[in-house]
VEXDREN-2710 file (C-alpha; in Angstrom, 1 decimal):
% VEXDREN-2710
k/r/px/py/pz
1/MET/-46.6/52.5/-44.8
2/ARG/-44.0/51.4/-47.2
3/LEU/-42.0/54.7/-46.8
4/ARG/-42.2/54.5/-43.0
5/ASN/-40.9/51.0/-43.1
6/TRP/-37.9/52.0/-45.2
7/LEU/-37.1/54.9/-42.8
8/ALA/-37.3/52.5/-39.9
9/VAL/-34.9/50.1/-41.6
10/ALA/-32.5/52.9/-42.4
11/ALA/-32.6/54.2/-38.8
12/ALA/-31.8/50.7/-37.6
13/LEU/-28.9/50.3/-39.9
14/VAL/-27.4/53.7/-38.8
15/ALA/-27.7/52.6/-35.2
16/LEU/-26.1/49.2/-36.0
17/VAL/-23.1/50.9/-37.8
18/THR/-22.7/53.3/-34.8
19/VAL/-22.5/50.4/-32.4
20/LEU/-20.1/48.5/-34.6
21/ALA/-17.9/51.5/-34.9
22/THR/-17.5/51.7/-31.1
23/LEU/-16.5/48.0/-31.1
24/THR/-13.9/48.2/-33.9
25/PRO/-10.4/49.4/-32.7
26/ALA/-9.0/52.5/-34.4
27/PRO/-6.2/51.8/-36.8
28/ALA/-2.7/52.0/-35.2
29/PRO/-0.8/55.2/-36.0
30/ALA/2.0/54.9/-38.5
31/GLN/5.3/54.2/-37.0
32/ALA/7.7/57.2/-37.2
33/ARG/10.7/56.4/-39.4
34/THR/14.0/55.8/-37.6
35/PHE/17.3/57.1/-39.1
36/VAL/20.7/55.7/-38.3
37/TRP/23.9/57.5/-39.3
38/LYS/27.4/56.1/-39.3
39/VAL/29.6/59.1/-38.2
40/GLN/33.4/58.9/-37.8
41/SER/35.5/61.5/-36.1
42/ALA/39.0/62.5/-37.3
43/PHE/40.3/62.0/-33.8
44/PRO/41.3/59.1/-31.5
45/VAL/38.9/57.9/-28.7
46/SER/40.9/59.7/-26.0
47/ASP/40.8/63.1/-27.6
48/TYR/38.1/65.5/-26.7
49/PRO/36.6/66.1/-30.2
50/HIS/35.8/62.4/-30.4
51/ARG/34.3/62.4/-26.8
52/SER/32.3/65.4/-27.9
53/LEU/30.9/63.5/-30.8
54/VAL/29.8/60.8/-28.4
55/GLU/28.0/63.3/-26.3
56/LEU/26.5/65.0/-29.3
57/ALA/25.1/61.6/-30.5
58/LYS/23.5/61.0/-27.1
59/SER/21.9/64.4/-27.1
60/ILE/20.5/64.0/-30.6
61/GLU/19.1/60.5/-29.8
62/GLN/17.5/61.7/-26.6
63/MET/15.9/64.8/-28.2
64/SER/14.6/62.9/-31.1
65/GLY/13.0/60.2/-29.0
66/GLY/15.3/57.6/-30.7
67/ARG/14.2/58.6/-34.2
68/LEU/17.8/59.6/-35.1
69/LYS/20.6/57.4/-33.9
70/ILE/24.3/58.1/-34.5
71/GLU/26.8/55.3/-34.5
72/THR/30.1/57.0/-33.5
73/LEU/33.4/55.7/-34.8
74/PRO/37.0/56.9/-34.0
75/VAL/39.6/57.8/-36.5
76/GLY/40.7/54.9/-38.6
77/ALA/37.6/52.8/-38.1
78/VAL/36.6/53.4/-41.7
79/VAL/39.0/56.0/-43.2
80/GLY/42.0/58.0/-42.0
81/PHE/42.6/61.4/-40.5
82/PHE/42.5/63.4/-43.7
83/GLU/39.9/61.3/-45.5
84/VAL/36.7/61.8/-43.5
85/LEU/35.4/64.7/-45.7
86/ASP/35.8/62.8/-48.9
87/ALA/34.2/59.7/-47.3
88/VAL/31.1/61.7/-46.4
89/ASN/30.9/63.1/-49.9
90/ARG/31.2/59.6/-51.4
91/GLU/28.6/58.3/-48.9
92/THR/31.1/55.9/-47.4
93/LEU/30.2/57.6/-44.2
94/ASP/26.9/59.4/-43.4
95/GLY/28.7/62.0/-41.4
96/ALA/32.0/63.0/-39.7
97/LEU/33.4/65.2/-37.0
98/GLY/36.3/67.1/-38.5
99/TRP/38.2/70.3/-38.3
100/PRO/38.2/72.8/-41.2
101/GLY/42.0/73.2/-41.1
102/LEU/42.3/69.6/-42.4
103/TRP/41.0/70.6/-45.8
104/ALA/43.4/73.5/-46.4
105/GLY/45.2/71.2/-48.8
106/LYS/42.0/71.3/-51.0
107/ASN/41.5/75.0/-50.6
108/THR/43.6/77.2/-48.3
109/ALA/40.4/79.2/-47.4
110/ALA/39.3/76.2/-45.3
111/GLY/42.0/77.1/-42.8
112/LEU/40.3/80.5/-42.1
113/PHE/37.2/78.8/-40.5
114/GLY/38.2/76.4/-37.7
115/SER/40.8/78.5/-36.1
116/PRO/42.5/81.0/-38.4
117/LEU/46.0/82.5/-37.8
118/GLY/46.2/85.5/-35.6
119/GLY/42.7/85.7/-34.4
120/PRO/42.2/86.7/-37.2
121/PHE/43.0/90.4/-36.8
122/GLY/42.8/90.1/-33.0
123/MET/39.4/88.3/-32.8
124/GLY/39.1/86.1/-29.7
125/GLN/36.4/83.5/-29.0
126/ASN/33.5/85.9/-28.6
127/GLU/34.2/87.9/-31.8
128/PHE/35.1/84.8/-33.9
129/THR/32.0/83.0/-32.7
130/ALA/29.9/86.0/-33.6
131/TRP/31.5/86.1/-37.1
132/LEU/30.6/82.5/-37.7
133/PHE/27.0/82.7/-36.5
134/ALA/26.0/86.3/-37.0
135/GLY/28.5/87.6/-39.5
136/GLY/28.1/85.1/-42.3
137/GLY/30.9/82.8/-41.6
138/GLN/28.8/79.6/-41.5
139/GLU/27.2/80.4/-44.8
140/LEU/30.6/81.2/-46.4
141/TYR/32.0/77.9/-45.2
142/ASN/29.1/75.8/-46.7
143/GLU/29.6/77.8/-49.9
144/LEU/33.3/76.8/-49.9
145/LEU/32.4/73.1/-49.4
146/GLN/29.5/72.9/-51.8
147/LYS/30.4/75.4/-54.6
148/GLU/34.2/75.8/-54.5
149/LEU/35.0/72.2/-53.7
150/ARG/31.9/70.7/-55.2
151/LEU/31.2/68.4/-52.3
152/ASP/27.8/67.0/-51.6
153/VAL/28.0/67.8/-47.8
154/VAL/26.6/70.3/-45.3
155/SER/28.6/71.4/-42.2
156/PHE/27.6/72.6/-38.8
157/PHE/30.1/74.2/-36.5
158/THR/30.3/72.6/-33.0
159/THR/32.7/71.4/-30.4
160/VAL/34.7/74.5/-29.5
161/GLN/38.0/74.6/-27.7
162/PRO/37.7/77.9/-25.8
163/PHE/41.3/78.8/-25.3
164/TRP/44.0/80.0/-27.6
165/GLU/46.3/77.0/-28.3
166/ALA/49.7/76.7/-26.7
167/PHE/52.7/77.4/-28.7
168/GLY/53.8/73.8/-28.3
169/TRP/56.1/71.1/-26.8
170/LEU/59.9/71.2/-27.1
171/LYS/62.6/68.8/-26.1
172/LYS/64.8/71.6/-25.1
173/PRO/64.1/75.3/-24.2
174/VAL/64.1/78.1/-26.7
175/ASN/65.0/81.6/-25.7
176/ASN/64.6/83.5/-29.0
177/LEU/63.7/83.1/-32.6
178/GLU/67.1/81.9/-33.6
179/ASP/66.8/78.9/-31.2
180/LEU/63.4/78.0/-32.9
181/ARG/65.0/78.2/-36.4
182/ARG/67.4/75.3/-35.4
183/LEU/64.4/72.9/-34.8
184/LYS/62.2/70.6/-36.8
185/PHE/58.7/71.4/-35.7
186/ARG/55.3/69.7/-36.3
187/SER/52.3/71.9/-37.1
188/SER/49.1/71.6/-39.2
189/GLY/46.9/73.6/-41.6
190/ILE/48.2/77.0/-42.7
191/GLY/50.1/77.1/-39.4
192/LEU/52.7/75.1/-41.2
193/GLU/53.3/78.1/-43.5
194/MET/53.5/80.5/-40.6
195/PHE/56.4/78.4/-39.0
196/ARG/58.1/78.2/-42.4
197/ARG/58.1/82.0/-42.8
198/MET/59.5/82.2/-39.2
199/GLY/62.4/80.2/-40.4
200/ALA/61.6/76.9/-38.8
201/THR/61.8/73.5/-40.5
202/THR/58.2/72.1/-40.5
203/VAL/56.6/68.7/-40.6
204/GLY/52.9/67.7/-41.0
205/MET/51.6/64.5/-39.4
206/PRO/48.4/63.2/-37.8
207/GLY/48.0/63.4/-34.0
208/GLY/48.7/59.8/-33.3
209/GLU/52.1/59.9/-34.9
210/ILE/53.5/63.0/-33.0
211/VAL/54.5/61.6/-29.7
212/PRO/56.4/58.6/-31.2
213/ALA/58.1/61.0/-33.6
214/LEU/59.2/63.2/-30.6
215/GLU/60.4/60.1/-28.7
216/ARG/62.5/58.9/-31.7
217/GLY/64.0/62.4/-32.4
218/VAL/62.3/62.6/-35.8
219/ILE/61.1/66.1/-34.7
220/ASP/62.3/68.4/-32.0
221/GLY/59.0/70.0/-31.2
222/ALA/55.3/70.0/-31.9
223/GLU/52.0/71.8/-31.4
224/TRP/48.7/70.1/-30.9
225/ALA/46.2/72.0/-28.7
226/ILE/45.8/72.8/-25.0
227/PRO/46.8/71.1/-21.7
228/SER/43.6/69.1/-21.3
229/ARG/44.0/67.7/-24.8
230/ASP/47.7/67.3/-24.9
231/ILE/47.9/65.3/-21.7
232/VAL/45.7/62.5/-23.0
233/ILE/47.8/62.3/-26.1
234/GLY/50.8/61.8/-23.9
235/PHE/53.2/64.6/-24.9
236/GLN/54.5/64.7/-21.4
237/GLN/56.2/61.4/-22.0
238/ALA/58.3/62.8/-24.9
239/ALA/59.0/66.4/-24.0
240/LYS/59.3/68.5/-20.8
241/TYR/59.1/72.1/-22.1
242/TYR/55.6/73.4/-22.8
243/TYR/55.4/76.9/-24.1
244/MET/52.3/79.2/-24.2
245/PRO/50.7/81.4/-25.5
246/SER/50.7/81.7/-29.3
247/PHE/49.0/83.8/-31.9
248/ARG/48.9/80.7/-34.2
249/GLN/45.5/79.4/-33.3
250/PRO/42.6/81.1/-31.5
251/PRO/39.6/79.2/-30.0
252/THR/39.1/76.2/-32.3
253/PHE/35.8/75.1/-33.8
254/HIS/35.2/71.6/-35.1
255/GLU/32.4/70.6/-37.4
256/LEU/29.7/68.0/-37.9
257/ILE/29.8/67.2/-41.6
258/VAL/26.7/65.4/-43.0
259/ASN/26.1/64.0/-46.5
260/ARG/23.5/66.3/-48.1
261/LYS/21.4/63.4/-49.3
262/LYS/21.2/62.0/-45.8
263/TRP/20.5/65.5/-44.5
264/ALA/17.6/66.0/-47.0
265/GLU/16.0/62.7/-45.9
266/LEU/15.4/64.1/-42.4
267/PRO/12.1/65.8/-41.6
268/PRO/12.3/69.4/-40.5
269/ASP/12.0/68.6/-36.8
270/LEU/15.0/66.3/-36.9
271/GLN/17.0/68.8/-38.9
272/ALA/16.2/71.4/-36.2
273/ILE/17.3/68.9/-33.5
274/VAL/20.7/68.4/-35.2
275/LYS/21.2/72.1/-35.8
276/TYR/20.5/73.1/-32.2
277/ALA/22.3/70.1/-30.6
278/THR/25.5/71.2/-32.4
279/LEU/25.1/74.7/-31.0
280/ALA/24.4/73.4/-27.5
281/GLU/27.5/71.2/-27.6
282/ILE/29.6/74.4/-28.0
283/THR/28.5/75.6/-24.6
284/ARG/28.7/72.2/-22.9
285/LEU/32.2/71.5/-24.1
286/ALA/33.5/75.0/-23.5
287/ALA/32.4/74.8/-19.9
288/TYR/33.9/71.3/-19.5
289/THR/37.2/72.4/-21.0
290/VAL/37.6/75.5/-18.8
291/ASP/37.0/73.2/-15.8
292/GLN/39.5/70.5/-17.0
293/ASP/42.3/72.6/-18.5
294/SER/43.7/74.2/-15.4
295/ARG/43.6/70.8/-13.7
296/ALA/45.6/69.3/-16.6
297/ALA/48.2/72.0/-16.5
298/GLU/48.7/71.5/-12.8
299/GLU/49.0/67.8/-13.2
300/LEU/51.6/68.2/-16.0
301/ALA/53.7/70.4/-13.8
302/THR/53.4/68.6/-10.5
303/LYS/53.1/65.0/-11.5
304/HIS/55.1/64.8/-14.8
305/GLY/57.7/67.5/-14.2
306/VAL/56.8/69.6/-17.2
307/LYS/58.1/73.1/-17.2
308/ILE/55.3/75.4/-18.4
309/LEU/57.0/78.5/-19.8
310/ARG/56.0/81.8/-21.4
311/THR/56.7/82.0/-25.2
312/PRO/59.3/84.7/-25.7
313/ASP/58.0/88.0/-27.0
314/GLU/60.4/87.9/-29.9
315/ILE/58.7/84.7/-31.1
316/LEU/55.2/86.1/-30.6
317/ARG/56.1/89.2/-32.7
318/ALA/57.6/87.0/-35.4
319/GLU/54.3/85.0/-35.4
320/LEU/52.3/88.1/-36.2
321/ASP/54.7/89.2/-39.0
322/ALA/54.7/85.7/-40.5
323/ILE/50.9/85.6/-40.2
324/ASP/50.5/88.8/-42.2
325/LYS/52.7/87.5/-44.9
326/VAL/50.9/84.1/-45.1
327/LEU/47.5/85.7/-45.3
328/ASP/48.5/88.3/-47.9
329/ALA/50.2/85.7/-50.1
330/GLU/47.2/83.3/-50.0
331/ALA/44.8/86.2/-50.7
332/GLN/46.8/87.0/-53.8
333/LYS/46.5/83.4/-55.1
334/ASN/43.0/82.4/-54.0
335/PRO/40.0/84.7/-54.6
336/PHE/37.8/82.8/-52.2
337/PHE/40.5/83.0/-49.5
338/ALA/40.6/86.8/-50.2
339/ARG/36.8/87.0/-49.9
340/VAL/36.7/85.2/-46.5
341/LEU/39.7/87.2/-45.2
342/SER/38.0/90.4/-46.2
343/SER/34.8/89.4/-44.3
344/GLN/36.8/88.6/-41.2
345/ARG/38.9/91.8/-41.4
346/GLU/35.7/93.9/-41.6
347/TYR/34.1/92.0/-38.8
348/ALA/37.2/92.4/-36.6
349/ARG/37.3/96.1/-37.4
350/LYS/33.8/96.5/-35.9
351/THR/34.2/94.2/-32.9
352/VAL/37.8/93.9/-31.6
353/ALA/38.5/97.4/-30.6
354/HIS/35.0/97.7/-28.9
355/SER/35.6/94.4/-27.1
356/GLN/39.0/95.7/-25.8
357/ARG/37.3/98.8/-24.5
358/MET/34.7/96.8/-22.7
359/THR/37.2/94.3/-21.1
360/PRO/39.3/95.4/-18.1
361/PRO/43.0/94.5/-18.1
362/MET/42.8/91.2/-16.4
363/ASP/46.5/91.2/-15.4
364/ILE/45.6/93.8/-12.8
365/ALA/43.0/91.5/-11.3
366/VAL/45.4/88.5/-11.5
367/ARG/48.0/90.4/-9.6
368/HIS/45.4/91.7/-7.1
369/TYR/44.1/88.2/-6.2
370/TRP/46.8/85.7/-7.0
371/GLN/50.2/87.4/-7.2
372/LYS/50.3/89.5/-4.0
373/PRO/53.7/89.9/-2.5
END
């Protein structure tokens, strides 16, 4: 009897615990951690790389369900044009939107990544993009930042400008190389050295200083980017001769730079969101830029009286000669530069000629559709 009583009591206790369990609310799931990054661009609010950073931040916040928020800041909000990379390394900023050419003063090899001279070796947007993401370019760039420059950052290419940049803005027309050599011209990155080897007097300065310098006559000409970017900077207020094309700078990639400690804090799913959001922004911005650039060129010509002129062939040939000398000279001095250049040359050897075989001569199509007598 005594055993049966104990069994009955035990059964009753089990039943009571079961009932109580149904009445007790389950513990609330742990709240997912929210990360907030302070990210500054190297560009003013009106320029498309900064606007691209704003769009990138929106995409990352949406895809992460608000778990990763990015506070976007324009150039000068915390540090200046050339200082964002060091600020991310020091943790003054969590991240930055920059352009690799800005760091050529630290190591000239940086100038080979964002938009290297001459293509390089004839690579256009498709070939250069393939080199970055399929040919080892992204890995080489992070090696440059982390091992050669010893910076505690990681970089993701994003924000592409899909056209070759214009030759630039001049206050008076140039008909040949000798005309160019009489001018003081603003450029950037290793493009400065290209112009020097062409015989021009060169000046480097941030984007916000260029138009005032043109207006005051401190410089006679300047390059910046493409019509849809140049018009918002206001070049049309200071110069009326706009020359294109140029071999100086092919499609331009910018970069999202992130402090490596901040990057390591993210769980794998948020790291994946950042990685693929930067890739998606390349496509979004390229489409937007193609749409906007022809409109900007038309507005420059019809509304602002800008003369859009073709760069003389003599100057284009001089660019290529100067580019060869600049690249060879830097490769002799800088082993990492030589290594990157060799990688690009080999990739161009495999891809450029094939691309040309596959691409019909578009001047025939242009004449057929748009230049009929």
